[in-house]
C-alpha positions as CSV (number, residue, x, y, z in Angstrom):
1,M,133.4,72.5,122.7
2,T,137.9,71.5,122.5
3,I,139.2,68.7,125.2
4,R,141.2,71.5,126.8
5,T,138.1,73.4,127.2
6,K,136.5,70.2,128.8
7,I,139.3,69.4,131.4
8,T,139.4,72.6,132.5
9,L,135.2,73.3,133.2
10,L,135.3,69.7,134.7
11,F,138.0,70.5,136.5
12,S,136.4,73.8,137.6
13,I,132.9,72.2,138.7
14,L,135.2,69.6,140.4
15,V,136.6,72.3,143.0
16,T,134.0,73.8,143.0
17,V,131.5,71.0,143.9
18,L,134.3,70.3,147.0
19,L,134.2,74.0,148.1
20,L,130.5,74.1,148.5
21,A,130.6,70.7,150.3
22,T,133.7,72.2,152.7
23,S,131.8,75.6,153.1
24,F,128.8,74.3,153.8
25,S,130.4,71.5,156.0
26,V,132.0,74.1,157.8
27,Y,129.1,76.5,158.2
28,Y,127.2,73.9,159.3
29,F,129.2,72.2,162.5
30,S,129.6,76.0,163.4
31,A,126.3,76.9,163.3
32,L,126.0,73.8,165.9
33,E,128.8,75.0,167.9
34,R,127.5,78.6,168.8
35,S,123.7,76.8,169.6
36,S,125.6,74.5,171.5
37,V,128.1,77.4,173.6
38,F,124.8,79.3,173.3
39,K,122.9,76.8,175.5
40,Q,125.2,76.0,177.8
41,R,125.2,80.4,178.7
42,L,121.5,80.1,178.8
43,S,121.2,76.8,181.0
44,G,124.0,78.0,183.5
45,R,121.8,81.7,184.0
46,A,118.8,79.9,184.0
47,H,120.4,77.6,187.3
48,N,121.6,80.5,189.0
49,A,118.0,82.1,188.7
50,S,116.2,79.3,190.3
51,Q,118.4,78.5,192.7
52,L,118.2,82.5,193.8
53,F,114.3,81.8,193.4
54,S,114.4,78.6,195.5
55,I,116.4,80.8,198.2
56,L,115.2,83.8,198.3
57,G,110.5,83.3,197.0
58,D,108.4,85.6,195.6
59,T,109.3,88.4,198.1
60,S,113.0,88.9,196.5
61,Q,111.5,89.9,193.4
62,A,113.2,93.1,193.2
63,L,116.4,91.7,194.1
64,L,116.3,89.0,191.3
65,K,115.4,91.9,188.7
66,K,118.6,94.1,190.0
67,I,120.6,91.4,189.5
68,D,118.8,90.4,186.1
69,A,119.8,93.9,185.2
70,S,122.8,93.8,186.5
71,N,124.5,91.1,184.3
72,A,122.0,91.7,181.1
73,R,124.4,93.2,179.1
74,F,126.2,89.8,178.5
75,F,123.3,89.0,177.1
76,S,120.9,91.2,174.2
77,R,117.8,91.1,175.3
78,K,117.4,88.7,177.9
79,S,114.1,87.6,178.8
80,I,113.4,85.5,182.4
81,R,110.5,83.9,182.5
82,I,109.6,82.1,185.9
83,F,105.7,79.4,185.9
84,S,104.7,77.0,188.5
85,V,103.7,73.6,187.7
86,D,100.1,74.8,187.4
87,K,101.6,77.8,184.9
88,K,101.3,80.3,187.0
89,P,103.8,83.4,186.0
90,L,105.8,84.1,189.3
91,Y,108.7,85.9,188.0
92,V,108.8,87.6,184.5
93,F,112.0,89.7,183.5
94,N,112.6,91.7,180.3
95,T,116.0,93.9,179.2
96,N,113.3,95.6,176.7
97,P,110.0,96.1,177.1
98,E,109.6,95.1,173.0
99,D,111.4,91.2,174.1
100,E,107.9,90.5,176.3
101,F,107.0,86.5,175.3
102,T,104.3,84.0,176.2
103,V,105.2,80.6,176.2
104,G,101.9,78.2,175.3
105,N,101.0,75.2,178.1
106,D,102.5,72.8,176.0
107,V,106.1,74.0,176.2
108,I,105.7,74.1,179.8
109,N,104.2,70.8,180.0
110,T,107.4,69.4,177.5
111,I,110.1,71.3,180.1
112,I,107.9,69.4,182.7
113,S,108.3,66.0,181.4
114,K,112.2,66.5,180.0
115,N,113.2,68.3,182.3
116,E,114.9,70.8,179.7
117,L,114.3,71.8,176.8
118,S,116.3,74.1,174.1
119,F,114.0,75.5,171.2
120,K,113.8,78.8,169.5
121,I,111.0,82.1,170.6
122,G,111.6,84.4,167.5
123,D,115.0,84.7,166.2
124,R,116.1,84.2,170.1
125,D,117.6,81.2,171.1
126,A,115.2,80.3,174.4
127,F,115.9,77.4,177.5
128,G,113.5,75.3,179.9
129,Q,114.2,73.8,183.0
130,Y,112.0,72.4,185.1
131,V,113.3,72.8,189.3
132,K,112.1,70.8,192.4
133,S,113.2,73.4,195.1
134,V,112.9,72.8,199.0
135,R,110.0,75.5,198.2
136,Q,107.9,74.4,195.4
137,P,108.3,72.8,191.7
138,I,108.9,75.8,189.1
139,V,109.6,75.5,185.6
140,I,111.7,78.4,184.5
141,I,112.7,79.9,180.7
142,V,116.1,82.0,179.9
143,T,115.7,83.7,176.3
144,A,118.1,85.9,174.2
145,Y,119.8,86.9,171.1
146,D,123.1,85.6,170.7
147,A,124.4,88.6,168.9
148,D,128.1,88.1,169.3
149,G,127.7,84.6,167.7
150,H,125.2,85.3,164.8
151,K,127.8,88.2,163.7
152,W,131.1,85.5,164.1
153,L,128.6,83.3,162.0
154,S,128.0,86.7,159.6
155,D,131.8,86.9,159.0
156,L,132.3,83.2,159.0
157,K,129.5,83.3,155.9
158,K,131.1,86.4,153.9
159,I,135.2,84.6,154.3
160,L,133.8,81.3,153.0
161,A,131.7,83.2,150.5
162,L,135.0,85.1,149.0
163,T,136.7,82.0,149.5
164,M,135.0,80.0,147.3
165,V,135.0,82.7,144.8
166,A,138.6,83.1,144.6
167,G,138.8,79.5,144.6
168,I,136.8,78.9,141.7
169,L,138.3,81.9,140.2
170,F,142.0,80.4,140.7
171,S,140.4,76.6,140.0
172,I,139.5,78.0,136.4
173,L,143.2,79.2,135.6
174,I,144.9,76.5,136.9
175,G,143.0,74.5,135.2
176,S,143.4,75.9,132.0
177,V,147.1,75.8,132.5
178,F,146.6,72.5,133.7
179,S,145.0,71.1,130.5
180,K,147.4,73.3,128.1
181,Q,150.2,70.9,129.4
182,L,148.0,67.7,129.2
183,V,146.5,68.0,125.8
184,K,150.3,70.3,124.6
185,P,150.7,66.0,123.2
186,I,147.8,65.2,121.6
187,S,148.1,68.2,120.0
188,N,151.6,67.6,118.9
189,I,150.6,63.9,117.9
190,I,147.9,65.7,116.1
191,E,150.4,68.3,113.9
192,E,152.3,65.4,112.9
193,V,149.4,63.5,111.6
194,D,148.3,66.5,109.9
195,N,151.7,66.1,108.0
196,I,151.8,62.3,106.9
197,S,150.4,61.9,103.5
198,T,150.6,58.6,101.3
199,H,153.5,60.8,99.5
200,N,154.9,60.8,103.3
201,L,154.5,57.3,105.2
202,S,157.7,57.3,106.9
203,Q,157.2,60.0,108.8
204,R,156.7,58.8,112.9
205,I,155.6,60.0,115.1
206,D,157.8,61.3,118.8
207,A,156.4,59.0,121.2
208,G,158.4,60.2,124.1
209,S,160.2,58.7,126.4
210,G,157.3,58.0,129.0
211,Q,154.8,54.7,129.5
212,D,151.3,56.5,129.6
213,E,148.5,55.8,127.5
214,L,149.8,58.7,125.3
215,F,152.7,56.5,124.8
216,Q,150.8,54.1,123.8
217,L,148.4,55.9,121.2
218,A,152.2,57.3,119.5
219,R,153.4,53.8,119.6
220,T,150.1,52.1,118.0
221,F,149.7,54.9,115.6
222,N,153.6,54.2,114.6
223,E,153.1,50.4,114.0
224,L,149.7,51.6,112.2
225,L,152.0,53.7,109.7
226,D,154.2,51.0,109.6
227,R,151.3,48.3,108.5
228,M,150.0,51.2,106.1
229,Q,153.5,51.7,104.6
230,E,154.5,48.2,103.8
231,S,151.2,47.6,102.6
232,F,151.4,50.8,99.9
233,T,154.7,49.2,99.3
234,I,153.6,46.3,98.4
235,Q,150.8,47.9,96.4
236,R,153.0,49.9,94.6
237,R,154.8,47.0,93.8
238,F,152.2,44.4,92.4
239,I,150.6,47.2,90.3
240,S,153.8,48.1,88.1
241,N,154.5,44.0,88.0
242,A,150.8,43.2,87.1
243,S,150.6,46.3,84.9
244,H,154.3,45.3,83.0
245,E,152.8,41.4,83.3
246,L,149.9,42.1,81.4
247,S,151.4,44.6,79.1
248,T,154.3,42.0,78.2
249,P,151.6,39.8,75.7
250,L,149.7,42.4,74.9
251,T,152.9,43.5,73.3
252,S,153.8,40.7,72.0
253,I,149.9,40.2,70.7
254,S,150.2,43.4,69.1
255,S,153.7,42.8,66.8
256,Q,152.7,39.6,65.7
257,L,149.8,40.6,64.2
258,E,151.1,43.8,63.0
259,V,154.2,41.4,61.3
260,A,151.7,39.1,60.0
261,L,149.0,41.8,58.1
262,Q,152.3,43.7,56.5
263,K,151.7,41.4,53.5
264,P,149.9,38.3,52.7
265,R,151.4,34.9,54.2
266,S,150.9,31.2,53.8
267,D,148.2,29.1,55.9
268,E,150.8,27.6,57.4
269,E,152.6,30.9,58.4
270,Y,149.2,32.1,59.6
271,R,148.7,28.9,61.8
272,K,152.5,30.0,63.2
273,V,151.0,33.3,64.9
274,M,147.9,32.1,65.9
275,L,149.4,29.1,68.2
276,S,152.0,31.8,68.8
277,I,148.9,34.7,70.0
278,Q,147.4,31.2,71.4
279,E,150.0,31.2,74.0
280,D,150.1,35.1,75.1
281,V,146.1,34.7,75.9
282,Q,146.7,31.4,77.6
283,Q,149.3,33.1,79.7
284,M,147.1,35.8,80.4
285,R,144.4,34.3,81.1
286,H,146.2,32.6,83.7
287,L,148.3,35.8,85.1
288,T,144.2,37.1,85.0
289,K,142.9,34.3,87.0
290,S,146.0,34.4,89.6
291,L,145.1,38.0,90.3
292,L,141.8,37.5,91.1
293,E,142.2,35.0,92.9
294,I,145.0,37.5,95.4
295,A,142.3,39.9,95.1
296,K,139.6,37.5,96.6
297,T,142.0,37.0,99.3
298,G,142.0,40.0,101.0
299,H,137.6,40.4,101.2
300,K,137.3,38.0,103.8
301,G,134.0,38.8,103.9
302,S,132.7,37.3,100.6
303,I,134.9,34.0,101.5
304,E,132.4,31.0,102.9
305,L,133.9,29.1,105.6
306,D,133.6,25.9,106.5
307,E,135.0,22.5,108.2
308,I,136.6,20.3,106.0
309,R,138.6,17.2,106.3
310,L,142.7,18.7,104.9
311,D,143.3,15.0,104.1
312,E,141.0,15.3,101.2
313,V,141.8,18.7,99.7
314,V,145.6,17.3,100.7
315,L,145.1,14.2,98.1
316,K,142.8,16.4,95.5
317,V,146.0,18.0,95.6
318,T,148.5,15.5,94.6
319,G,146.4,14.4,91.6
320,S,145.9,17.7,90.0
321,V,149.2,18.2,90.4
322,Q,150.4,14.8,88.8
323,K,147.9,15.9,86.0
324,L,149.9,18.8,85.0
325,S,152.2,16.8,83.8
326,S,153.9,13.5,83.5
327,V,157.5,13.8,84.8
328,Y,155.5,15.4,88.1
329,Q,155.3,12.7,91.2
330,V,154.0,13.5,94.4
331,Q,154.6,11.3,97.5
332,L,152.1,11.2,99.8
333,N,152.9,10.0,103.4
334,F,150.0,10.5,106.1
335,E,151.0,10.0,109.8
336,E,148.8,7.4,111.4
337,F,145.2,8.9,111.5
338,P,143.5,10.1,115.0
339,D,141.2,7.5,116.4
340,D,138.9,11.3,116.7
341,E,137.7,12.5,112.8
342,S,137.7,15.8,114.2
343,K,140.8,16.1,114.7
344,C,141.7,16.3,110.2
345,M,139.2,19.2,110.6
346,V,139.9,22.4,110.1
347,F,138.0,25.5,109.3
348,G,138.7,27.3,106.1
349,N,137.2,26.8,102.4
350,A,138.4,23.7,100.2
351,D,138.9,26.2,97.2
352,L,141.1,28.1,98.9
353,L,143.2,25.6,101.0
354,F,143.7,23.7,97.2
355,S,144.7,26.6,95.2
356,A,147.4,27.0,98.0
357,L,148.9,23.7,98.8
358,K,148.5,22.8,94.9
359,N,150.9,26.0,94.1
360,I,153.4,24.9,96.8
361,V,153.3,21.6,95.7
362,E,153.4,22.3,91.7
363,N,156.2,24.5,92.4
364,G,158.5,21.3,94.7
365,C,157.7,19.5,91.4
366,K,158.6,22.8,88.9
367,Y,162.3,24.0,90.2
368,S,163.3,20.4,91.6
369,P,165.3,18.2,89.6
370,D,163.5,14.9,90.4
371,H,160.5,17.0,90.1
372,T,159.1,15.1,92.9
373,S,157.3,17.0,96.0
374,H,156.8,14.8,98.9
375,V,153.8,15.9,101.0
376,Q,153.6,15.0,105.0
377,L,150.9,15.7,107.0
378,K,150.5,15.4,111.1
379,F,148.5,15.8,113.8
380,T,148.3,17.1,116.9
381,D,145.3,18.3,119.3
382,K,145.3,21.8,117.9
383,E,147.0,21.7,115.1
384,L,147.0,20.2,111.2
385,I,150.7,20.1,109.6
386,T,151.6,20.0,106.5
387,E,155.4,19.6,105.1
388,I,155.7,19.5,101.5
389,S,159.7,19.2,100.6
390,N,161.7,18.6,97.4
391,R,165.0,18.5,96.3
392,G,165.3,21.9,94.0
393,D,167.6,25.0,94.1
394,I,168.6,25.6,98.1
395,I,167.1,29.0,99.4
396,A,169.3,31.6,100.5
397,Q,168.1,32.9,103.9
398,E,167.9,36.7,103.2
399,E,166.0,35.8,100.1
400,I,163.3,33.6,101.9
401,E,161.9,37.3,102.8
402,H,160.9,37.5,99.2
403,I,160.1,34.9,97.9
404,F,156.2,35.3,99.3
405,L,156.1,39.1,97.1
406,P,153.5,39.3,93.9
407,F,155.8,38.8,91.2
408,Y,159.1,37.9,92.8
409,R,161.1,35.7,90.6
410,S,164.6,34.1,92.5
411,P,167.4,34.2,90.3
412,H,167.6,30.5,90.0
413,S,164.0,29.9,88.4
414,A,163.8,32.9,86.2
415,H,164.2,30.2,83.5
416,Q,161.1,28.3,84.3
417,K,157.4,29.7,83.5
418,G,155.4,31.5,85.8
419,F,154.3,34.5,87.2
420,G,155.6,34.9,90.8
421,L,152.3,34.5,92.2
422,G,152.1,30.7,93.5
423,L,153.3,31.8,97.1
424,A,152.2,34.9,97.6
425,L,148.8,33.6,96.7
426,A,149.4,30.8,99.1
427,K,150.5,32.5,101.5
428,R,147.2,35.4,102.3
429,I,145.2,32.3,101.6
430,I,147.4,30.6,104.9
431,S,147.2,33.6,106.6
432,L,143.6,33.9,106.0
433,H,143.3,30.4,107.5
434,K,144.4,32.1,110.7
435,G,147.1,29.5,110.0
436,Q,151.7,30.0,109.5
437,L,153.4,29.7,106.3
438,E,156.9,28.8,106.9
439,V,159.8,27.8,105.0
440,N,163.3,25.6,105.9
441,S,166.1,25.3,103.2
442,N,169.3,23.5,103.6
443,E,171.9,21.3,101.8
444,K,170.7,18.5,104.2
445,D,167.1,18.2,104.2
446,G,166.1,20.4,100.8
447,T,163.8,23.0,100.4
448,I,161.1,22.2,103.1
449,F,157.2,24.5,103.2
450,R,155.5,24.0,106.5
451,V,151.7,24.9,106.2
452,I,150.7,25.4,110.6
453,L,146.6,25.3,110.6
454,P,144.5,25.4,113.5
455,A,142.0,22.6,114.3
456,A,138.8,23.1,114.1
457,A,137.9,22.1,117.4
458,Q,139.6,25.6,118.3
459,F,137.3,27.7,116.7
460,R,134.3,25.8,118.6
């Protein structure tokens, strides 16, 4: 069942329920009003009859019947009974012989105890009244059929039924039009989404100018498409660069082997070829390791997270980088350690954080003329900030947004060995730890990488 059908059906059911409730209420209160008005008429007739009987007494029954017969046209199937308190009939009148009725002693007793009573005799309304006249106490019962009132109710029932049927049909028509207009934006979104594919991610959904839920849905979907397009672009660039970087050493190895096998060589020549091949294989190994680490950071579920001391990771990074080359220097500066040891803790993976910080510190040593990286660790109540600075070439502002892309190499660093994966890997790892990696580069301060990680206490 489509949403449009559901909306139409729901709207029609709602209108039907409202019409039923309204019709029932109108008919119910109209029936009460008819009964109340007719009761007043019967009460008036009973009062008149009791007054005449009290004045004229038993000798006036002929006159009473003549009076009742003369106004019988105002009451359909009218009957009157007058009883003494000991239940003896004192006066009887029937418009028609078949209108004769009987009442039990319990009804008469109830009338005496309550002074008056409204009740039904068959399809006729009845009213009983206890009168303490001068001559003797009497009980008078007047019953009649409200033909006009019942006809009016019957006509009202037909009008309400026709109105309800017309209302239901009209609600279905209006509901169909209403649902069509309501679902139209959704249909447009579906049609536009159908035209979007991995080869056409640049197309966007027209969100319109409103601020309703459909506008928010279209805007959210467009934001999703923006992220998907960016992801696909990065993926295509990554695959292209990775295939190129992997094919280069393989081509070099293949070429060297082909040249070496063209004719017999001396041991020294073979040794040079093997050393060159070893260097290419070592380069491939480092590249493959970096690619696997980047792939690993894309699967959060496979990473073990725990509380770790960030200062210990920084100390380990310092020693590891200085072992890479005798010219590399790392100057470490810790702010005053907090009294609470928990403020030195971050929630994450020690190996990944070590890899991220090592890549940044190593880059500082590699590209700085003095081969020195300055590392400063700061502690706050909510964050731990690691600043890594160097005096290498200044990174242009428009270039900063590209340095975290896989395989990106700055023109100033083209002469250095590397694959352009270190900062991309660091960026992913820091993001995985709910942190931020900021870069500021200027002539005065040099290049500063600021790693901001939330304290472990923020996750408790």
